[in-house]
C-alpha positions in Angstrom: 13.3 21.5 -8.8 13.0 19.9 -5.3 11.3 16.5 -5.1 10.3 15.0 -1.7 10.4 11.1 -1.8 8.9 9.0 1.0 10.8 5.7 1.2 14.4 4.7 0.9 13.9 1.3 -0.7 15.2 0.5 -4.1 12.3 2.4 -5.8 12.8 5.6 -3.8 16.6 5.5 -4.1 16.7 4.8 -7.8 14.1 7.6 -8.3 16.4 10.0 -6.4 19.4 8.9 -8.4 17.8 9.5 -11.8 16.3 12.8 -10.6 19.9 13.9 -9.8 20.9 12.9 -13.3 18.1 15.1 -14.7 19.3 18.1 -12.6 16.8 18.0 -9.9 17.2 17.9 -6.1 15.6 14.9 -4.3 14.9 14.8 -0.6 14.5 11.1 0.5 12.7 10.4 3.7 12.9 7.0 5.2 10.7 5.9 8.2 13.2 3.4 9.6 16.8 3.6 10.7 18.0 1.4 7.9 18.2 1.8 4.1 16.7 -0.7 1.6 13.0 -1.3 2.4 12.4 -4.9 1.2 16.2 -5.4 0.9 17.0 -4.1 4.4 19.4 -6.0 6.7 20.7 -5.8 10.2 23.7 -7.0 12.3 23.2 -9.1 15.4 25.2 -9.0 18.6 27.9 -11.2 17.0 28.3 -8.9 14.0 26.5 -11.4 11.7 24.0 -10.0 9.1 20.4 -11.1 8.7 18.2 -9.9 5.8 14.6 -9.2 4.9 14.8 -11.7 2.1 17.0 -13.9 0.0 17.9 -11.5 -2.8 18.9 -12.9 -6.2 20.0 -10.8 -9.2 19.2 -12.2 -12.7 21.0 -11.5 -16.0 17.6 -10.2 -17.2 17.6 -7.4 -14.7 18.9 -4.9 -17.2 17.9 -1.8 -15.3 19.4 -3.1 -12.1 22.7 -3.9 -13.9 22.8 -0.5 -15.6 22.4 1.1 -12.1 25.3 -1.0 -10.8 27.4 0.1 -13.8 26.5 3.8 -13.3 27.6 3.5 -9.7 30.8 1.7 -10.6 30.0 -1.3 -8.3 29.5 -4.0 -10.9 32.2 -6.1 -9.2 29.9 -6.5 -6.2 27.7 -8.9 -8.1 29.0 -12.5 -7.7 27.8 -14.4 -10.8 27.2 -18.1 -10.4 27.2 -20.9 -13.0 24.4 -20.6 -15.5 22.2 -23.3 -13.9 19.0 -23.9 -12.0 19.3 -26.5 -9.2 16.3 -28.3 -7.7 16.3 -30.8 -4.7 15.0 -34.2 -5.8 12.0 -35.0 -3.5 12.1 -38.7 -4.2 15.8 -39.0 -3.5 16.6 -37.0 -0.3 19.9 -35.2 -0.4 20.3 -35.2 -4.2 19.8 -32.5 -6.8 18.6 -32.1 -10.4 20.1 -29.5 -12.6 19.1 -27.4 -15.6 22.5 -26.4 -17.0 22.4 -23.7 -19.7 25.2 -24.2 -22.3 27.1 -21.4 -23.9 24.7 -21.0 -26.8 22.6 -18.0 -27.9 19.0 -17.7 -26.6 16.6 -19.5 -26.9 18.9 -22.4 -27.8 20.6 -22.5 -24.4 17.3 -22.6 -22.6 15.9 -25.3 -24.8 19.1 -27.3 -24.3 18.8 -26.9 -20.5 15.2 -28.2 -20.5 15.9 -31.1 -22.9 19.1 -32.0 -21.1 17.3 -32.6 -17.8 15.7 -36.0 -17.6 15.2 -36.2 -13.9 12.1 -34.1 -13.5 10.2 -34.1 -16.8 9.5 -36.8 -19.4 9.9 -36.1 -23.1 6.1 -35.9 -23.7 5.9 -33.4 -20.9 8.7 -31.3 -22.3 7.1 -31.3 -25.8 3.7 -30.3 -24.4 5.2 -27.5 -22.4 7.3 -26.3 -25.3 4.3 -26.1 -27.6 2.4 -24.2 -24.9 5.1 -21.6 -24.8 5.1 -20.8 -28.5 2.4 -18.0 -28.4 4.4 -16.3 -25.6 7.6 -16.5 -27.6 6.1 -15.3 -30.9 3.7 -12.6 -29.6 5.8 -11.4 -26.7 4.6 -9.2 -23.9 1.2 -8.4 -25.4 0.2 -12.0 -25.1 1.8 -12.3 -21.7 -0.4 -9.4 -20.4 -3.5 -11.0 -21.9 -2.9 -14.1 -19.8 -3.4 -12.1 -16.5 -7.0 -13.5 -16.5 -5.6 -17.0 -15.7 -3.7 -18.4 -12.8 -0.6 -20.4 -13.8 -2.4 -23.7 -13.1 -5.3 -22.6 -15.3 -2.9 -21.6 -18.1 -1.3 -25.0 -18.0 -4.7 -26.7 -18.1 -5.8 -24.6 -21.1 -2.7 -25.8 -23.0 -3.2 -29.4 -22.0 0.1 -29.5 -20.2 0.3 -32.3 -17.6 -0.2 -31.3 -14.0 3.0 -33.1 -13.2 4.9 -30.2 -14.9 3.4 -28.0 -12.2 4.4 -30.3 -9.4 7.9 -30.9 -10.6 9.0 -27.4 -11.7 6.5 -24.6 -11.2 5.4 -25.1 -7.6 8.9 -24.2 -6.7 9.2 -21.4 -9.2 5.9 -19.8 -8.3 6.9 -19.6 -4.6 10.2 -18.1 -5.7 8.6 -15.5 -7.8 5.8 -14.3 -5.5 5.7 -16.6 -2.4 2.4 -18.2 -3.5 1.4 -21.4 -5.2 0.7 -22.0 -9.0 -3.1 -22.0 -8.4 -2.9 -18.4 -7.0 -0.2 -16.7 -9.1 -1.1 -14.9 -12.3 0.2 -16.6 -15.4 1.5 -13.2 -16.5 4.1 -13.4 -13.8 5.5 -16.8 -14.7 5.3 -16.1 -18.5 7.2 -12.8 -18.0 10.0 -14.6 -16.3 10.1 -17.4 -18.8 10.1 -15.0 -21.7 13.1 -13.2 -20.4 14.9 -16.4 -19.6 14.2 -17.8 -23.1 14.8 -14.6 -25.1 18.0 -13.3 -23.3 21.1 -15.5 -23.4 22.1 -14.6 -19.8 18.5 -13.9 -18.7 18.3 -16.7 -16.2 21.9 -16.6 -14.9 22.0 -15.6 -11.2 24.2 -13.5 -9.0 24.4 -12.8 -5.3 25.5 -9.5 -3.8 28.9 -9.7 -2.2 27.6 -8.5 1.2 24.7 -6.9 3.0 22.4 -4.9 0.8 22.2 -1.6 2.8 26.0 -1.1 2.7 26.9 -2.8 -0.6 24.0 -1.6 -2.7 21.9 1.2 -1.1 24.7 3.3 0.5 26.4 3.9 -2.9 23.1 5.3 -4.2 22.9 7.5 -1.1 26.5 8.7 -1.6 25.7 9.5 -5.3 22.6 11.4 -4.4 24.3 13.5 -1.7 27.3 14.2 -4.0 24.8 15.6 -6.5 23.1 17.9 -4.0 20.3 15.7 -2.8 19.4 14.6 0.7 18.6 11.3 2.4 17.1 11.2 5.9 16.5 8.2 8.1 14.1 8.0 11.1 11.7 10.3 9.1 8.3 8.6 8.8 5.6 10.2 6.6 2.6 10.9 8.8 0.4 13.0 6.5 0.1 14.0 2.8 -1.0 17.6 3.2 -3.2 19.2 0.5 -3.5 22.7 -0.9 -6.9 24.2 -1.6 -6.7 23.1 -5.3 -6.2 19.5 -4.2 -2.5 19.3 -5.0 0.1 18.4 -2.4 1.3 21.3 -0.3 3.7 19.3 1.9 4.7 16.0 3.6 4.3 16.1 7.4 7.1 14.0 8.9 6.7 12.6 12.4 9.3 13.4 15.0 10.9 10.2 16.4 14.0 9.5 18.4 14.1 13.0 19.8 13.6 14.7 16.4 11.2 17.6 16.0 8.3 17.1 13.5 8.8 18.7 10.2 6.8 19.8 7.2 8.7 19.1 4.0 7.8 21.5 1.1 8.9 20.7 -2.4 7.8 21.2 -6.0 6.9 17.5 -6.5 6.2 14.7 -4.1 6.7 10.9 -4.5 5.5 8.0 -2.5 8.0 5.2 -2.8 6.4 3.3 0.0 4.8 -0.2 -0.4 1.2 -0.1 -1.5 -0.3 -1.1 1.9 1.1 1.8 4.0 0.4 4.1 1.0 -3.3 3.3 1.2 -3.4 4.2 4.8 -2.0 7.6 4.1 -4.1 8.6 1.1 -5.9 11.9 1.7 -9.7 11.4 1.9 -10.5 13.5 -1.2 -8.3 11.2 -3.3 -9.9 7.9 -2.3 -12.8 8.2 -4.8 -10.5 8.7 -7.7 -10.2 5.5 -9.8 -6.5 5.8 -9.9 -6.3 5.5 -6.2 -9.4 3.3 -5.5 -8.0 0.5 -7.6 -5.1 0.2 -5.1 -7.5 -1.5 -2.8 -7.1 -4.7 -4.9 -3.4 -4.7 -4.4 -2.4 -6.4 -1.1 1.0 -7.3 0.2 1.8 -11.0 0.5 3.3 -12.3 3.8 6.9 -13.5 3.7 9.2 -15.1 6.3 13.0 -15.2 5.9 15.0 -17.6 8.1 18.7 -17.6 8.9 20.3 -20.7 10.5 23.9 -20.9 11.6 25.3 -24.4 12.0 28.5 -25.9 13.6 29.7 -27.4 10.3 29.4 -27.2 6.5 26.1 -28.7 5.2 26.9 -28.2 1.6 29.6 -26.8 -0.7 27.1 -25.7 -3.4 27.7 -22.0 -4.4 24.3 -21.3 -5.8 20.6 -20.7 -5.2 18.6 -23.9 -4.5 15.0 -24.7 -5.1 13.9 -26.8 -2.1 10.7 -28.3 -3.6 9.4 -28.4 -0.1 5.8 -27.8 1.0 7.0 -25.2 3.5 10.1 -23.7 2.0 10.7 -21.9 -1.3 14.3 -21.2 -2.2 17.4 -21.3 0.0 21.2 -20.9 -0.2 24.2 -21.5 2.0 25.3 -17.9 2.3 28.7 -19.0 3.7 29.4 -20.2 0.1 27.5 -17.7 -2.0 28.3 -14.3 -0.4 31.9 -13.0 0.1 31.1 -11.0 3.3 29.4 -14.0 4.9 32.0 -16.6 3.8 33.0 -19.3 6.3 35.0 -22.3 5.2 34.0 -24.4 8.3 30.4 -23.5 9.1 27.2 -23.0 7.1 24.7 -20.2 7.3 21.5 -21.2 5.5 19.1 -18.4 4.4 15.7 -19.8 3.6 12.4 -18.4 2.4 9.3 -19.8 4.1 6.5 -19.8 1.6 3.5 -19.6 1.4 3.6 -17.9 4.8 0.0 -16.9 5.4 -0.6 -19.8 7.9 2.7 -19.2 9.7 3.2 -15.5 9.9 1.5 -15.4 13.2 3.4 -18.3 14.8 6.3 -18.0 17.1 9.9 -17.9 15.8 10.6 -21.2 17.7 7.8 -23.0 15.8 9.0 -21.7 12.5 12.6 -22.7 13.1 11.5 -26.2 14.4 9.4 -26.7 11.2 12.4 -25.6 9.1 14.7 -28.0 10.8 12.3 -30.9 10.1 12.5 -29.9 6.4 16.3 -29.8 6.5 16.4 -33.5 7.6 15.1 -34.3 4.1 17.3 -31.8 2.3 20.5 -32.8 4.2 19.8 -36.3 5.6 23.5 -37.1 6.0 23.9 -34.3 8.5 20.7 -34.8 10.5 20.9 -38.6 11.2 23.1 -40.8 13.3 25.1 -39.9 16.3 27.0 -36.9 15.0 24.3 -34.6 13.8 24.8 -31.0 12.8 24.0 -28.6 15.6 22.1 -25.3 15.2 24.2 -22.5 16.8 21.7 -19.7 16.4 18.8 -18.5 14.3 17.1 -15.3 13.1 13.6 -15.1 11.7 12.5 -12.0 9.8 8.7 -11.7 9.3 7.2 -9.3 6.7 3.4 -9.5 7.1 2.9 -7.4 3.9 5.7 -7.7 1.4 5.5 -7.3 -2.4 1.9 -7.2 -3.7 0.3 -10.6 -4.2 0.2 -11.1 -8.0 -3.1 -12.9 -8.4 -5.0 -12.9 -11.7 -6.5 -9.5 -12.5 -3.9 -7.4 -10.8 -2.4 -6.0 -13.9 -5.3 -3.7 -14.6 -5.1 -2.4 -11.0 -1.4 -1.3 -11.2 -1.1 2.5 -11.5 1.2 4.5 -13.7 3.9 6.5 -12.0 2.2 9.9 -12.8 -1.0 10.3 -10.8 -4.0 12.6 -11.5 -2.6 14.9 -8.9 -0.2 17.1 -10.9 2.6 17.2 -8.3 2.2 13.7 -6.9 3.9 10.6 -8.3 4.3 6.9 -7.3 7.3 4.6 -7.4 7.4 1.0 -6.3 7.3 -2.5 -7.9 3.5 -2.5 -7.6 3.3 0.4 -10.2 3.1 -0.4 -13.9 6.4 -1.5 -15.4 7.4 -4.7 -17.2 9.1 -6.5 -14.4 6.3 -7.0 -11.8 7.2 -7.5 -8.1 11.0 -7.7 -7.9 14.1 -5.7 -7.3 14.3 -5.0 -11.0 10.7 -3.8 -10.9 11.5 -1.5 -8.0 14.5 0.1 -9.8 12.6 0.4 -13.1 9.7 2.0 -11.4 11.9 4.6 -9.7 13.6 5.3 -13.1 10.2 5.7 -14.8 9.0 7.9 -11.9 12.0 10.2 -12.3 11.3 10.4 -16.1 7.6 11.2 -15.4 8.6 14.1 -13.1 11.2 15.4 -15.5 8.6 15.4 -18.3 5.8 17.0 -16.2 4.8 20.7 -16.8 6.3 21.8 -13.5 9.7 20.7 -14.7 9.7 22.7 -17.9 11.5 26.0 -18.3 9.7 28.9 -16.7 8.0 26.8 -14.0 8.0 27.8 -10.4 11.4 27.8 -8.5 12.2 25.1 -6.0 10.3 25.2 -2.7 12.0 25.4 0.6 12.5 23.0 3.5 10.6 24.2 6.5 10.5 22.9 10.1 7.2 23.1 12.0 
């Protein structure tokens, strides 16, 4: 069976990979000239890479790790010490660590929390621990019920001091969805905490050893092509064409860069695009269907990713860092954390600017200037005195609509991968799967989408033969 997939991000590529495993033939169509979607990256005139986001892989990303294993690229994940490291706001240039000892979960997580006395007092730790008991005992069903509350509201309901929010979860909320605790659904934070507490290596972090398009996406493309599938760049979806019965009759692909327009015909069709462009392409007859109309409540959150190259090393820390800044979320010195970007003498900081809604429309120069002001607090020893670190160059990547904004009430809006249209399916981290808006969520959604297609009536013995690829 031929399956046309619009989008070569992690959702579309993983869907294609698992369709190949099921014996089907995927045709992946990507609008841009680069693989990866939200993990895309580009090289500048000096050969340096800059990325759409700062991408962190967690031990709890079981589906992502399985994909790495199946592609035989597990060695491309560079695992860091099992720690979470926060900047101390009151003592510029210093850090507070949550170190997870070599104990089974949840003992290692509890030991990490209890062993940190810089950020939370013992009464705050106890209050927070008691508040987490229902999530630990009741699991995901309880976590889903909490989607009616923001994280700040959930803390208040459990009489957990506001200082817990300020010390820990302001930074974590911005890392999880680029928004603050008073906006983010408590389901998102509780999902992450549940995985971190219930899986021994759940919170351990890894960095990819190089740029995502080449080191992660290209191996999936190679696998798909080796199994008879196709992947085409510069192939934007312009229209979802309908048959008389309301099913999909084809994808109309716009001709760009000298290419002729095409009509892709297949047996099944998948949108693996982000939710915002998908809504723009929905056929008019579909918009009244509840499955599709609910998508109006899912809106991408703005994100800004900043890359700064300096003339010296600012830090030797080989890990993700939580900035605890009003403007910045997480950051890392990629010259330490990523093998391909390694430099023993100079730093390249990659930083996430969040929340970004008030900054997405500002100039790159303004964003870089504001970031440099924050770095004076994070690295005071390098930005004071006569011999200050010098910025060599910068790159700013703006994504006006990134992953969907996970505000309370969103869970009920998220669609299954199988739509009411019998030959049309969805993949993407906004679709319903256990890991919300994340790389793991994207991979899991693609896997679930492939399973939905394989289990559909059209994929059963005796169904129609594969359609052909036709040029207009």
